[in-house]
C-alpha positions in Angstrom: 83.2 83.5 93.4 81.9 80.0 94.5 79.4 80.1 97.2 80.6 78.2 100.5 77.9 75.4 99.7 79.8 74.6 96.3 83.0 74.8 98.2 82.1 72.8 100.8 80.7 70.5 98.6 84.0 70.2 96.2 85.8 69.9 99.3 83.9 66.8 100.3 84.0 64.8 97.3 87.8 64.2 98.1 86.8 63.1 102.4 84.2 60.3 102.1 85.7 58.0 104.1 85.0 57.5 107.5 88.9 57.2 109.0 89.8 60.2 106.6 86.8 61.8 108.0 88.0 61.2 111.0 91.8 62.1 110.9 90.1 64.8 109.3 88.3 66.3 112.9 91.3 65.7 114.6 94.2 67.2 112.1 92.3 70.3 110.2 92.2 72.0 113.9 95.7 71.5 115.0 96.9 72.9 111.8 95.2 75.7 112.0 96.0 75.8 115.7 100.0 75.7 114.8 99.3 77.8 112.4 97.9 80.6 114.5 100.6 80.0 117.0 103.5 80.1 114.9 101.9 83.7 113.7 101.6 84.4 117.6 105.6 84.3 118.0 105.6 87.4 115.6 104.9 90.3 117.8 104.6 93.4 116.8 106.2 96.5 118.7 102.4 97.4 119.7 99.9 96.4 123.3 96.8 96.3 123.6 94.6 95.4 127.0 98.3 94.2 128.5 98.8 91.9 125.3 101.2 92.3 122.9 99.5 92.6 119.3 100.8 89.7 117.1 100.5 88.7 113.6 98.0 86.0 114.7 95.8 88.7 115.7 95.3 90.6 112.4 96.1 87.8 110.3 92.7 85.7 111.9 90.9 89.7 111.0 91.7 89.4 107.5 90.7 85.2 107.2 87.6 85.8 109.6 86.4 88.8 106.5 87.4 85.7 103.9 84.5 83.6 106.1 82.0 86.5 106.8 82.3 87.0 102.6 81.5 83.0 102.0 78.5 83.1 104.8 76.6 85.2 107.1 76.5 83.4 109.6 79.5 80.5 109.7 81.9 83.3 110.2 81.0 83.8 113.4 81.7 79.8 114.4 85.2 80.6 112.8 85.6 83.5 114.9 85.4 82.1 118.4 87.4 79.2 117.4 90.1 81.2 116.3 89.9 83.3 119.3 89.7 79.7 121.0 92.9 79.5 119.2 94.6 82.9 120.5 93.5 81.9 124.0 95.3 78.2 124.0 98.5 80.4 122.5 98.5 82.6 125.2 97.9 79.9 127.7 101.2 77.6 126.7 103.1 80.5 125.9 102.9 81.5 129.2 103.1 78.4 130.7 107.0 78.4 130.6 106.5 74.2 129.7 107.6 75.0 126.4 108.2 77.6 123.3 105.0 77.8 121.1 107.0 78.0 118.0 108.3 74.1 119.5 104.4 72.8 120.5 103.3 74.3 116.8 106.1 72.8 114.8 105.6 69.2 116.5 101.8 69.2 116.5 101.5 71.2 112.9 104.0 68.4 111.1 102.3 65.0 113.3 99.2 66.7 111.9 99.9 66.5 108.4 101.1 63.2 108.7 98.1 62.5 110.2 96.3 64.7 106.9 98.5 62.3 104.2 97.7 59.2 105.6 93.8 59.9 105.7 94.3 61.0 101.9 95.8 57.7 101.1 93.1 55.9 102.8 90.8 57.9 101.1 93.0 57.0 98.0 92.3 60.7 96.6 94.5 63.7 96.7 94.5 66.4 99.1 92.1 69.2 98.1 94.6 71.9 98.5 96.8 70.9 96.0 93.8 71.7 93.5 93.3 74.7 94.9 95.5 76.9 98.0 91.9 78.5 99.4 91.0 74.8 100.5 93.1 75.1 103.2 90.7 77.8 104.6 88.0 75.5 103.6 88.7 72.5 105.5 88.0 74.2 109.0 84.7 75.6 107.6 83.7 72.2 106.5 84.3 71.0 109.6 82.3 74.2 111.4 79.4 73.4 108.9 78.8 70.1 110.2 78.7 71.9 114.2 76.3 73.6 112.4 73.7 71.2 110.8 74.0 69.7 114.0 72.8 72.8 115.5 70.4 73.5 113.3 72.0 76.7 111.9 72.1 77.9 108.4 75.0 78.8 106.8 
């Protein structure tokens, strides 16, 4: 199994262009949030702490375990981000402004258009075309920059 540093280095190879990096700072979290939102819409018949359990909660638990297997510290940032996504989903769903799935669909499509534009500018294919795991490495790659700024090792 590759180490987190190997994954991040390989991901970084196709993310050198400043424009592409900027686009990724917007689009990768948006895609992650959108997927959480889609899964949040799939409710399970259980309630805990006055909140109906949904597939996003279970999926995020598994995803955080994946991040934990890669890094003994980076997983904590990804857990916090995942919890923030769940909370925002809760707020959107409760607001009644629009269905959560519709909000996520618009965000998801717009973010993927941005991602592919960024890679066109970069001149390199998206990493996930090489290995699907890179869909989970992208958010960790961004989190690694936050960790570096904060002086936290991963």
